[in-house]
SETOR-834154 format. One line per field, with one value per atom (N, C-alpha, C): residue number from 1; z, x, y. Coordinates in pm, 1 decimal. Layout:
% residues N
nr	NUM	... .
w	Z	... .
u	X	... .
v	Y	... .
END
This chain:
% residues 205
nr	1	1	1	2	2	2	3	3	3	4	4	4	5	5	5	6	6	6	7	7	7	8	8	8	9	9	9	10	10	10	11	11	11	12	12	12	13	13	13	14	14	14	15	15	15	16	16	16	17	17	17	18	18	18	19	19	19	20	20	20	21	21	21	22	22	22	23	23	23	24	24	24	25	25	25	26	26	26	27	27	27	28	28	28	29	29	29	30	30	30	31	31	31	32	32	32	33	33	33	34	34	34	35	35	35	36	36	36	37	37	37	38	38	38	39	39	39	40	40	40	41	41	41	42	42	42	43	43	43	44	44	44	45	45	45	46	46	46	47	47	47	48	48	48	49	49	49	50	50	50	51	51	51	52	52	52	53	53	53	54	54	54	55	55	55	56	56	56	57	57	57	58	58	58	59	59	59	60	60	60	61	61	61	62	62	62	63	63	63	64	64	64	65	65	65	66	66	66	67	67	67	68	68	68	69	69	69	70	70	70	71	71	71	72	72	72	73	73	73	74	74	74	75	75	75	76	76	76	77	77	77	78	78	78	79	79	79	80	80	80	81	81	81	82	82	82	83	83	83	84	84	84	85	85	85	86	86	86	87	87	87	88	88	88	89	89	89	90	90	90	91	91	91	92	92	92	93	93	93	94	94	94	95	95	95	96	96	96	97	97	97	98	98	98	99	99	99	100	100	100	101	101	101	102	102	102	103	103	103	104	104	104	105	105	105	106	106	106	107	107	107	108	108	108	109	109	109	110	110	110	111	111	111	112	112	112	113	113	113	114	114	114	115	115	115	116	116	116	117	117	117	118	118	118	119	119	119	120	120	120	121	121	121	122	122	122	123	123	123	124	124	124	125	125	125	126	126	126	127	127	127	128	128	128	129	129	129	130	130	130	131	131	131	132	132	132	133	133	133	134	134	134	135	135	135	136	136	136	137	137	137	138	138	138	139	139	139	140	140	140	141	141	141	142	142	142	143	143	143	144	144	144	145	145	145	146	146	146	147	147	147	148	148	148	149	149	149	150	150	150	151	151	151	152	152	152	153	153	153	154	154	154	155	155	155	156	156	156	157	157	157	158	158	158	159	159	159	160	160	160	161	161	161	162	162	162	163	163	163	164	164	164	165	165	165	166	166	166	167	167	167	168	168	168	169	169	169	170	170	170	171	171	171	172	172	172	173	173	173	174	174	174	175	175	175	176	176	176	177	177	177	178	178	178	179	179	179	180	180	180	181	181	181	182	182	182	183	183	183	184	184	184	185	185	185	186	186	186	187	187	187	188	188	188	189	189	189	190	190	190	191	191	191	192	192	192	193	193	193	194	194	194	195	195	195	196	196	196	197	197	197	198	198	198	199	199	199	200	200	200	201	201	201	202	202	202	203	203	203	204	204	204	205	205	205 .
w	0.0	0.0	0.0	83.0	80.6	-56.9	-134.1	-267.6	-362.4	-347.3	-433.3	-404.4	-276.1	-239.3	-290.9	-303.0	-351.4	-496.2	-575.3	-717.6	-746.2	-644.7	-667.5	-612.2	-649.2	-607.4	-456.4	-395.1	-249.0	-196.2	-267.9	-221.9	-218.4	-325.1	-331.7	-227.8	-204.1	-104.8	33.8	66.2	195.8	207.6	100.1	102.7	123.2	56.6	71.1	214.7	273.4	411.2	509.6	487.3	575.1	565.2	442.5	422.2	491.7	482.7	547.7	699.4	754.5	899.2	941.9	864.1	895.4	893.3	787.8	774.7	886.2	924.2	1033.9	1164.8	1186.8	1308.6	1317.0	1204.4	1200.3	1228.9	1169.9	1189.6	1335.5	1400.3	1539.9	1631.8	1604.7	1692.7	1686.0	1569.9	1558.5	1638.4	1660.5	1740.4	1889.5	1923.5	2064.3	2130.4	2057.5	2116.9	2140.0	2245.0	2269.9	2165.0	2141.9	2044.9	2087.3	1989.5	2016.6	2094.5	2198.9	2279.6	2224.8	2173.8	2114.8	2218.5	2344.2	2448.9	2551.0	2656.5	2761.4	2710.8	2744.9	2708.4	2816.5	2777.1	2872.7	2894.0	3019.6	3052.2	3018.8	2970.3	2943.1	3069.6	3054.3	3169.5	3232.8	3364.5	3439.3	3515.9	3485.7	3542.6	3660.4	3760.6	3874.8	3831.3	3874.5	3840.6	3908.0	3832.2	3884.0	3944.7	4065.4	4119.6	4045.7	4051.8	3992.7	4086.6	4032.2	4113.1	4160.8	4291.2	4348.4	4340.4	4338.6	4330.0	4192.7	4187.5	4058.8	3963.7	3836.1	3734.5	3715.6	3731.6	3714.9	3570.6	3557.9	3424.5	3380.7	3251.1	3197.3	3071.1	3038.8	2913.5	2796.8	2682.5	2564.3	2469.7	2505.0	2420.6	2498.2	2443.2	2503.7	2563.7	2688.6	2778.7	2829.5	2841.8	2889.3	3041.0	3108.6	3254.4	3314.3	3443.1	3516.0	3544.2	3573.0	3605.5	3750.5	3832.0	3970.9	4054.9	4050.8	4136.8	4221.4	4351.5	4442.3	4489.8	4510.7	4563.3	4715.5	4771.3	4915.8	4949.7	5024.0	5041.7	5087.1	5188.1	5238.4	5137.1	5057.3	4952.7	4839.9	4804.3	4699.3	4741.2	4868.2	4918.5	4909.7	4944.9	4939.0	4795.7	4703.0	4562.5	4513.7	4548.3	4509.1	4570.2	4697.1	4760.2	4686.1	4651.2	4584.8	4443.8	4364.4	4223.9	4211.6	4301.9	4293.0	4374.2	4424.4	4481.9	4379.1	4265.3	4162.3	4107.8	4077.8	4031.5	3904.2	3911.7	3793.6	3753.8	3846.4	3816.3	3891.9	3818.7	3878.0	3867.7	3962.7	3963.9	3886.7	3766.6	3683.9	3630.4	3578.7	3512.8	3384.4	3357.3	3234.9	3112.2	3002.1	2877.4	2804.9	2851.6	2777.5	2850.1	2982.4	3058.4	3199.0	3281.3	3416.5	3513.2	3484.5	3569.2	3612.5	3694.3	3745.9	3666.0	3595.7	3511.9	3592.4	3547.8	3591.9	3484.2	3519.1	3421.2	3442.3	3334.3	3341.5	3325.7	3416.9	3410.2	3294.1	3257.1	3139.2	3151.2	3272.7	3288.5	3264.6	3251.5	3224.6	3075.1	3030.5	2890.2	2861.2	2748.8	2702.5	2597.6	2640.0	2551.1	2455.8	2488.7	2402.6	2379.8	2281.3	2258.5	2235.5	2179.3	2155.7	2285.8	2396.6	2525.4	2605.5	2535.8	2599.5	2556.1	2652.6	2621.8	2552.1	2599.4	2538.1	2606.7	2529.2	2581.8	2662.3	2798.4	2880.7	2982.1	2950.7	3036.8	2997.8	3092.2	3059.0	3123.8	3210.1	3271.7	3335.0	3366.8	3444.6	3532.0	3648.0	3746.5	3738.0	3729.4	3722.3	3862.6	3865.4	3993.3	4076.2	4011.2	4085.8	4123.4	4097.4	4136.0	4032.6	3921.2	3811.3	3731.9	3645.1	3566.0	3432.2	3336.8	3204.8	3197.5	3134.0	3123.6	3008.0	2950.7	2851.2	2920.6	2887.5	2928.7	2803.7	2820.5	2712.3	2673.8	2545.1	2506.2	2572.6	2584.4	2648.4	2796.6	2860.2	3001.6	3019.2	2926.7	2930.0	2920.1	2831.6	2815.9	2943.8	3009.1	3133.7	3242.8	3246.9	3346.4	3323.5	3198.3	3164.1	3200.4	3165.9	3192.9	3343.4	3423.1	3567.9	3634.4	3556.6	3609.5	3664.2	3630.7	3685.9	3590.9	3468.5	3368.9	3254.3	3172.6	3051.5	2942.5	2818.6	2707.9	2690.0	2658.3	2618.5	2483.7	2457.1	2328.2	2207.2	2215.7	2102.1	2077.3	2185.8	2170.3	2112.6	2156.7	2102.7	1952.2	1910.8	1768.4	1690.6	1759.9	1701.1	1628.1	1688.6	1631.6	1649.4	1550.8	1556.1	1682.5	1747.7	1864.9	1995.6	1994.1	2118.1	2166.6	2114.1	2167.0	2314.3	2398.2	2539.1	2621.6	2563.1	2637.5	2712.0	2844.4	2928.2	3035.2	3098.7	3220.2	3334.7	3439.5	3561.6	3652.3	3706.2	3791.8	3925.6	3988.7	4118.1	4223.3	4286.4	4394.0	4516.0	4574.0	4686.6	4821.1	4818.8	4942.5	4916.2	5023.4	5006.5	4928.7	4952.2	4875.7	4726.6	4691.7	4550.9	4499.7	4584.5	4544.6	4513.0	4588.6	4562.2	4419.9	4371.7	4235.0	4134.9	4161.9	4073.0	4062.0	4175.8	4175.2	4101.5	4115.6	4040.0	3890.2	3845.3	3703.2	3661.7	3750.9	3721.0	3705.1	3794.6	3784.6	3657.0	3619.8	3493.1	3376.1	3378.9	3273.5	3275.7	3395.5	3412.0	3356.3	3394.7	3346.0	3194.7	3141.7	2997.9	2920.3	2961.5	2884.5	2907.5	3027.1	3057.3	3040.5	3012.9	2999.2	3127.7	3240.9	3369.8	3431.0	3545.8	3608.9	3759.8	3802.4	3945.4	3998.2	4130.0	4195.0	4266.1	4245.3	4308.7	4460.2	4513.1	4657.9	4728.5	4656.1	4717.0	4754.5	4709.9	4731.1	4815.2	4883.2	4966.6	5087.8	5146.4	5267.4	5252.8 .
u	82.6	0.0	85.4	197.9	279.1	333.4	385.3	440.4	333.3	210.6	101.1	67.5	67.7	35.0	138.9	266.3	371.1	351.1	278.9	261.4	148.0	66.0	-45.5	-10.6	-89.8	-62.9	-74.3	-4.3	-9.0	-149.4	-228.5	-365.6	-450.3	-439.3	-517.8	-469.4	-336.2	-279.6	-338.2	-351.9	-407.4	-552.5	-628.4	-769.0	-783.2	-695.3	-700.7	-667.3	-565.9	-528.0	-640.3	-707.0	-817.9	-930.6	-959.2	-1065.0	-1031.3	-903.8	-863.1	-876.2	-835.7	-848.0	-993.8	-1081.8	-1225.3	-1285.1	-1253.4	-1309.2	-1259.7	-1132.2	-1077.7	-1148.6	-1176.2	-1245.8	-1386.1	-1459.1	-1594.5	-1593.6	-1497.2	-1489.1	-1463.2	-1369.4	-1337.6	-1453.7	-1519.7	-1628.2	-1744.5	-1771.8	-1884.7	-1860.6	-1731.8	-1700.9	-1702.8	-1661.0	-1645.0	-1773.3	-1862.6	-1983.2	-2087.5	-2166.0	-2272.4	-2381.5	-2458.8	-2568.0	-2671.3	-2741.1	-2843.7	-2957.3	-3001.5	-3112.5	-3242.3	-3328.1	-3453.6	-3563.7	-3531.4	-3632.9	-3616.6	-3691.3	-3682.2	-3732.2	-3660.0	-3700.6	-3794.3	-3913.5	-4011.3	-3986.8	-3971.2	-3950.4	-4075.9	-4058.6	-4176.1	-4256.8	-4385.8	-4470.4	-4427.1	-4411.7	-4379.5	-4504.5	-4555.9	-4683.3	-4666.9	-4750.8	-4758.6	-4833.2	-4783.5	-4851.6	-4988.7	-5088.9	-5225.9	-5259.3	-5317.0	-5366.0	-5493.4	-5523.6	-5648.5	-5763.6	-5867.7	-5983.3	-6056.9	-6087.2	-6149.0	-6301.4	-6361.7	-6507.9	-6557.2	-6684.5	-6744.7	-6742.7	-6725.5	-6724.2	-6866.4	-6889.5	-7025.5	-7074.6	-7203.6	-7263.7	-7273.5	-7260.2	-7272.2	-7357.2	-7412.6	-7487.5	-7389.1	-7440.2	-7353.7	-7372.3	-7463.6	-7487.6	-7465.1	-7520.6	-7508.4	-7642.8	-7654.2	-7541.0	-7478.0	-7347.5	-7272.6	-7264.0	-7323.2	-7327.8	-7330.7	-7299.9	-7309.6	-7456.8	-7482.9	-7618.1	-7621.2	-7708.6	-7730.3	-7603.4	-7529.7	-7412.1	-7432.0	-7418.0	-7430.0	-7291.7	-7275.1	-7147.7	-7144.0	-7026.4	-7005.7	-6971.3	-7057.8	-7040.6	-6901.5	-6845.3	-6715.4	-6603.7	-6618.1	-6518.9	-6533.2	-6656.6	-6680.8	-6630.8	-6654.1	-6606.7	-6454.4	-6388.3	-6242.5	-6192.9	-6262.4	-6224.5	-6233.2	-6344.7	-6359.2	-6247.6	-6216.1	-6110.8	-5978.9	-5947.3	-5819.5	-5815.1	-5916.6	-5908.3	-5904.2	-5974.5	-5974.4	-5861.5	-5771.4	-5645.7	-5532.9	-5556.3	-5453.0	-5424.1	-5298.2	-5262.4	-5337.9	-5406.5	-5473.1	-5599.2	-5662.0	-5787.4	-5901.0	-6002.7	-6117.9	-6242.5	-6333.7	-6462.9	-6562.5	-6596.1	-6692.4	-6796.7	-6905.3	-7005.5	-6946.6	-6975.8	-6928.5	-6989.3	-6915.0	-6965.6	-7060.4	-7070.4	-7151.5	-7279.1	-7284.8	-7402.2	-7394.8	-7498.8	-7498.0	-7410.4	-7281.6	-7184.3	-7078.2	-6984.5	-6879.4	-6751.0	-6709.4	-6590.8	-6463.3	-6357.6	-6222.3	-6165.7	-6159.2	-6133.3	-5992.6	-5916.1	-5779.4	-5777.7	-5709.0	-5699.9	-5610.3	-5621.8	-5552.9	-5400.7	-5348.1	-5202.5	-5141.8	-5225.8	-5175.6	-5171.9	-5061.0	-5047.9	-5124.9	-5195.6	-5260.5	-5168.9	-5096.3	-4998.5	-5056.9	-5174.6	-5240.0	-5384.1	-5407.6	-5542.8	-5648.8	-5610.5	-5707.6	-5758.0	-5687.6	-5727.9	-5813.5	-5884.9	-5974.7	-6117.4	-6208.8	-6349.4	-6414.5	-6384.2	-6438.0	-6382.0	-6347.4	-6286.9	-6162.8	-6166.5	-6051.1	-6088.5	-6191.8	-6238.7	-6168.7	-6090.3	-6019.7	-6083.2	-6183.4	-6257.4	-6382.7	-6479.4	-6595.2	-6645.0	-6698.5	-6748.2	-6899.8	-6954.5	-7099.2	-7160.6	-7291.2	-7362.9	-7340.5	-7307.8	-7286.7	-7140.1	-7054.7	-6914.6	-6823.0	-6877.9	-6792.5	-6747.1	-6651.0	-6607.3	-6548.8	-6562.0	-6501.6	-6372.8	-6272.2	-6141.5	-6063.4	-5974.3	-5880.2	-5752.1	-5704.9	-5572.5	-5490.8	-5360.8	-5278.0	-5333.6	-5353.3	-5424.0	-5373.4	-5243.1	-5191.1	-5226.6	-5225.7	-5262.7	-5411.9	-5492.7	-5636.2	-5660.8	-5588.4	-5602.4	-5562.1	-5455.5	-5411.8	-5517.8	-5582.0	-5687.4	-5806.8	-5839.8	-5952.2	-5918.3	-5798.9	-5758.9	-5753.5	-5721.1	-5715.7	-5851.6	-5954.3	-6090.1	-6133.3	-6061.8	-6093.4	-6171.0	-6187.8	-6246.0	-6308.1	-6382.3	-6442.1	-6430.9	-6415.2	-6408.4	-6540.3	-6531.4	-6649.9	-6697.3	-6829.1	-6877.9	-6809.1	-6772.2	-6704.1	-6567.4	-6501.2	-6373.2	-6394.6	-6503.1	-6536.4	-6560.7	-6626.7	-6656.2	-6535.4	-6425.3	-6300.8	-6320.3	-6399.7	-6416.1	-6286.0	-6255.7	-6132.4	-6127.2	-6012.7	-5992.2	-6038.4	-6089.6	-6140.4	-6056.9	-5936.6	-5847.4	-5818.1	-5830.9	-5799.5	-5908.9	-6028.8	-6138.5	-6214.4	-6216.9	-6272.1	-6364.8	-6439.2	-6510.5	-6446.1	-6406.9	-6357.5	-6476.3	-6480.7	-6592.0	-6588.2	-6702.8	-6714.5	-6630.4	-6535.8	-6459.9	-6548.3	-6538.2	-6622.9	-6550.8	-6422.8	-6343.8	-6226.5	-6156.4	-6038.8	-5930.0	-5917.9	-5819.1	-5850.7	-5977.6	-6015.9	-5995.9	-6026.0	-6006.4	-5859.8	-5769.3	-5627.3	-5590.5	-5648.3	-5621.0	-5691.0	-5817.5	-5892.2	-5822.6	-5779.3	-5712.5	-5578.9	-5509.0	-5384.4	-5411.4	-5519.7	-5553.8	-5596.4	-5663.6	-5698.6	-5571.1	-5475.9	-5348.3	-5274.1	-5283.3	-5222.8	-5283.0	-5416.1	-5481.9	-5440.6	-5429.9	-5385.7	-5244.3	-5153.4	-5015.9	-5009.4	-5092.6	-5095.7	-5135.6	-5242.7	-5294.1	-5212.3	-5155.4	-5081.4	-4930.1	-4886.1	-4743.7	-4668.5	-4729.5	-4663.9	-4633.1	-4567.1	-4525.4	-4548.0	-4671.0	-4699.6	-4725.7	-4715.1	-4735.7	-4870.7	-4946.0	-5077.5	-5066.2	-4962.7	-4949.8	-4929.9	-4888.5	-4871.0	-5001.9	-5114.1	-5245.7	-5338.4	-5281.0	-5363.1	-5420.4	-5344.8	-5391.6	-5371.2 .
v	-121.4	0.0	125.5	140.0	261.7	293.2	191.5	216.7	266.2	220.3	265.0	410.0	449.1	586.0	684.8	642.0	732.4	771.2	689.7	715.1	812.0	852.2	942.1	1079.3	1177.6	1314.7	1327.9	1424.8	1442.6	1465.2	1547.2	1574.6	1448.7	1370.4	1247.3	1148.0	1149.2	1058.4	1088.9	1217.3	1256.8	1210.8	1227.3	1186.9	1036.3	960.3	814.7	774.3	838.7	806.6	840.0	955.4	994.0	892.1	847.3	748.1	617.0	574.4	450.4	460.1	576.2	595.1	591.7	656.5	660.2	520.4	443.8	307.9	217.6	235.3	154.3	186.2	314.5	356.6	300.7	303.7	249.2	100.8	30.8	-114.2	-148.0	-72.6	-100.4	-67.5	45.1	86.1	-9.5	-68.6	-160.5	-287.6	-322.4	-441.1	-410.5	-287.3	-253.7	-207.7	-140.4	-85.6	-193.8	-180.9	-279.7	-266.5	-373.6	-366.2	-263.7	-208.4	-108.6	-172.2	-103.8	-152.2	-94.2	-178.4	-132.6	-116.1	-127.0	-115.3	-225.8	-216.6	-317.4	-451.6	-556.0	-691.1	-743.5	-785.2	-835.9	-984.9	-1021.4	-1162.0	-1242.9	-1365.7	-1449.8	-1474.0	-1494.0	-1523.8	-1656.0	-1654.8	-1775.9	-1817.3	-1934.4	-1976.0	-2071.1	-2050.1	-2140.8	-2266.7	-2381.2	-2506.8	-2510.9	-2550.2	-2552.1	-2688.5	-2689.5	-2816.6	-2858.2	-2984.2	-3032.2	-2997.8	-2938.6	-2898.8	-3024.0	-3028.1	-3148.1	-3145.6	-3026.7	-3017.6	-3062.5	-3099.5	-3136.7	-3017.5	-3045.7	-2940.5	-2887.7	-2759.6	-2705.8	-2719.3	-2735.1	-2730.0	-2584.1	-2562.4	-2427.4	-2430.2	-2315.2	-2304.2	-2311.0	-2347.9	-2357.9	-2239.9	-2151.0	-2033.9	-1905.8	-1797.5	-1665.5	-1625.4	-1579.6	-1555.3	-1684.5	-1681.2	-1796.6	-1790.0	-1888.0	-1882.6	-2022.8	-2030.3	-2155.8	-2186.9	-2313.8	-2356.9	-2405.6	-2342.6	-2383.9	-2384.6	-2273.9	-2258.0	-2133.1	-2146.8	-2033.2	-1991.5	-1862.2	-1814.6	-1825.3	-1824.2	-1820.5	-1675.8	-1605.0	-1459.4	-1415.9	-1482.4	-1437.7	-1461.5	-1567.7	-1594.8	-1492.3	-1463.2	-1363.6	-1224.7	-1190.1	-1061.0	-1051.6	-1160.3	-1160.4	-1154.4	-1218.2	-1208.9	-1064.3	-996.0	-856.0	-770.7	-795.7	-717.4	-733.1	-858.1	-884.0	-824.6	-850.7	-808.3	-656.4	-587.1	-441.6	-378.2	-462.8	-415.5	-420.5	-484.9	-493.0	-353.1	-324.3	-189.5	-150.0	-35.3	16.7	-56.6	-129.8	-200.0	-132.9	-89.1	-22.3	-108.8	-88.2	-156.0	-69.6	-113.1	-40.6	-138.2	-83.1	-167.5	-223.8	-350.5	-413.1	-345.7	-350.7	-292.6	-387.3	-512.0	-609.0	-652.5	-636.1	-681.6	-621.6	-637.6	-580.0	-658.9	-667.4	-734.7	-634.9	-680.8	-593.4	-615.5	-510.2	-520.7	-500.9	-565.9	-535.0	-442.7	-315.1	-209.1	-153.8	-146.1	-95.6	55.7	123.9	269.0	311.8	437.9	489.4	482.9	483.8	483.1	344.9	243.2	107.9	82.3	26.1	-9.9	-138.6	-141.5	-264.2	-326.1	-427.8	-488.8	-590.2	-645.5	-745.5	-699.4	-613.3	-560.1	-667.6	-781.4	-889.0	-950.7	-925.3	-982.6	-885.1	-798.4	-701.6	-733.7	-736.4	-765.9	-647.7	-529.4	-408.8	-286.7	-184.6	-62.5	-98.0	-85.9	-124.5	-233.4	-308.7	-418.0	-548.2	-603.4	-727.6	-851.0	-830.0	-941.0	-882.6	-970.6	-925.3	-1039.8	-999.3	-1095.8	-1100.6	-1222.2	-1241.4	-1240.8	-1234.4	-1229.9	-1355.5	-1468.4	-1593.3	-1614.9	-1515.9	-1527.1	-1588.2	-1634.4	-1680.2	-1557.5	-1574.6	-1458.6	-1500.4	-1409.6	-1427.1	-1347.3	-1406.5	-1342.8	-1405.1	-1327.9	-1380.1	-1423.7	-1543.3	-1588.6	-1617.5	-1622.9	-1672.6	-1810.4	-1839.2	-1962.5	-2090.8	-2107.6	-2229.2	-2233.9	-2117.7	-2112.5	-2139.9	-2091.2	-2119.3	-2270.1	-2335.7	-2481.0	-2553.1	-2506.8	-2569.1	-2551.6	-2434.1	-2409.4	-2501.0	-2523.6	-2612.0	-2756.5	-2799.1	-2937.6	-2967.1	-2865.1	-2883.7	-2865.5	-2831.4	-2825.0	-2691.0	-2582.5	-2450.9	-2361.3	-2403.5	-2313.9	-2392.3	-2318.9	-2374.1	-2268.5	-2312.4	-2218.2	-2144.7	-2017.0	-1941.0	-1994.3	-1991.4	-2041.6	-1978.4	-1851.8	-1787.9	-1851.5	-1895.0	-1963.5	-2103.2	-2168.7	-2301.1	-2291.2	-2184.2	-2162.6	-2111.0	-2086.7	-2036.9	-1903.9	-1816.0	-1683.1	-1604.8	-1521.5	-1443.2	-1357.8	-1358.9	-1275.5	-1335.7	-1458.8	-1518.7	-1636.6	-1652.6	-1755.8	-1726.1	-1825.2	-1807.0	-1741.9	-1721.6	-1659.4	-1768.2	-1757.9	-1865.4	-1808.3	-1899.1	-1865.8	-1942.4	-1870.4	-1932.4	-1962.4	-2083.1	-2122.5	-2047.2	-2038.6	-1972.0	-2043.7	-1975.3	-2040.1	-2062.5	-2180.8	-2218.4	-2214.0	-2185.6	-2178.3	-2085.0	-2047.6	-1962.0	-2034.9	-2166.3	-2243.3	-2237.5	-2251.5	-2241.5	-2098.9	-2002.2	-1863.3	-1835.6	-1896.0	-1873.8	-1914.6	-2022.8	-2067.0	-1975.3	-1944.3	-1854.7	-1719.9	-1667.3	-1537.7	-1544.6	-1654.7	-1672.7	-1661.5	-1721.7	-1716.7	-1575.6	-1503.7	-1364.0	-1280.9	-1302.2	-1230.4	-1270.2	-1397.4	-1440.8	-1362.5	-1344.4	-1267.8	-1121.8	-1066.7	-927.7	-909.4	-998.8	-990.3	-1007.6	-1093.9	-1119.1	-994.2	-929.6	-816.2	-689.4	-672.5	-550.1	-566.3	-688.6	-720.8	-680.7	-709.6	-690.1	-826.4	-824.0	-948.8	-942.6	-907.5	-902.0	-1042.6	-1058.9	-1188.3	-1190.2	-1296.2	-1308.1	-1308.2	-1372.4	-1386.2	-1252.2	-1150.0	-1018.1	-953.0	-1010.5	-949.1	-1036.9	-1135.4	-1223.4	-1151.0	-1058.9	-990.1	-839.6 .
END
């Protein structure tokens, strides 16, 4: 390279040297600098293993409205469920957009990371008068809840309508032990739609 540079004019030689220095600098910097960070990396959802539900599986309607048949709530368990769900960050108790039920409504300061997991507006779940509730879960988690006896697919999910993957009804919890599992699944749905990673156990008391 030096002998080649001697054969060209001084001005051109300087330009070539400057270009070589620039290219060498770019090459070194691309190796030394860390990769560009495009934003925070969200950790995958980590799910708690679900116990198999010991109570009999409630019967449910197969059409709309989708509801349980002949299931009564336990007042103290239902009260505790309401206390827990409306203690979740950014969750308000509002009327449902689809029927006279109690919605779990996300406040404006919460990001909706999975718009398909919203029932309507900012409602990500609602509680029925009998203590059961509809909610979206990540589809694989919804299947695990069904297999363990805690939930049933909503008819729209059974019909494979677009946007209803993972839409389930959680059965009415009949004890605090059952509520712990139901609430875990509610938190799973909350984390899924908001892309957060809160722990259900932080809201037990």
